[in-house]
C-alpha positions, 0 to 999 in steps of 0.5 A, spaced: 881 707 602 884 701 604 892 700 603 894 693 603 901 690 603 901 683 599 905 678 602 906 671 599 910 665 601 912 658 599 916 653 602 920 652 596 917 645 595 913 642 588 907 640 592 905 647 594 905 649 586 900 643 585 896 644 591 894 651 589 899 654 594 904 656 589 905 664 588 901 664 582 895 661 586 896 665 591 896 671 587 889 669 584 886 668 590 889 675 592 886 678 586 879 675 587 879 679 594 881 685 591 876 685 585 871 685 591 874 691 595 872 698 593 877 703 593 884 700 595 891 701 594 897 696 594 902 699 597 907 694 596 908 686 595 913 682 599 915 674 596 918 670 601 921 663 599 922 660 606 919 655 611 913 658 615 916 653 621 919 659 625 916 666 624 923 669 627 927 666 621 923 670 616 926 676 614 921 678 609 915 677 613 918 682 618 919 687 613 912 686 611 910 687 618 914 693 619 912 697 613 905 695 614 905 699 621 909 705 618 904 706 612 898 704 616 896 698 611 893 691 612 897 685 610 893 681 605 895 674 605 891 668 600 890 663 606 892 664 613 897 658 613 901 663 608 902 667 614 903 662 619 901 655 622 904 658 629 898 659 633 902 663 638 904 668 633 898 668 629 894 670 636 900 675 637 898 679 631 891 679 632 892 682 639 897 687 636 893 694 635 899 696 630 898 690 625 892 688 621 891 683 616 886 680 612 886 673 609 883 673 601 880 666 602 876 667 608 874 675 607 869 676 612 873 672 618 873 676 624 878 674 630 874 668 633 874 665 626 882 667 624 883 664 631 879 657 630 883 657 623 890 658 627 888 652 632 887 648 626 893 650 622 897 648 628 894 642 629 895 640 622 903 642 622 904 637 628 900 632 625 905 633 619 911 633 623 909 626 626 907 623 619 914 625 617 918 622 623 914 616 622 917 616 615 924 617 617 924 612 622 926 605 621 920 600 620 919 595 625 920 588 622 913 584 623 913 577 625 912 574 618 918 577 616 922 574 621 919 567 620 922 568 613 
């Protein structure tokens, strides 16, 4: 029998609900994964409404990890980005022999696959930051606007 700790997270924005990353959408993906499992038990479920930017600043995630270690459970997330977009943090979890996690949307993923996804998620986070900075910075005045 596999014991699972379910972890779901949203940043709090409306875009996540529309994109399928809302709490309900995450639960649907997790339930689809669990339906394909044989014998399992959900030991606990943790829900966090917090930005995933800094894993050290996510107390619910830390509690989920601690409980998973204590109960020898697998942390189950709907998508890897719900756990983290930080490559270093994801790699530390992959290397930690006391912690195990599964991603419902890529159920057969091994450590290599998860590492590749983690690299892409970190890059996505970096690009989102650059895009946000460009939106917030004042736009230069074009030559056309100067002449008028």
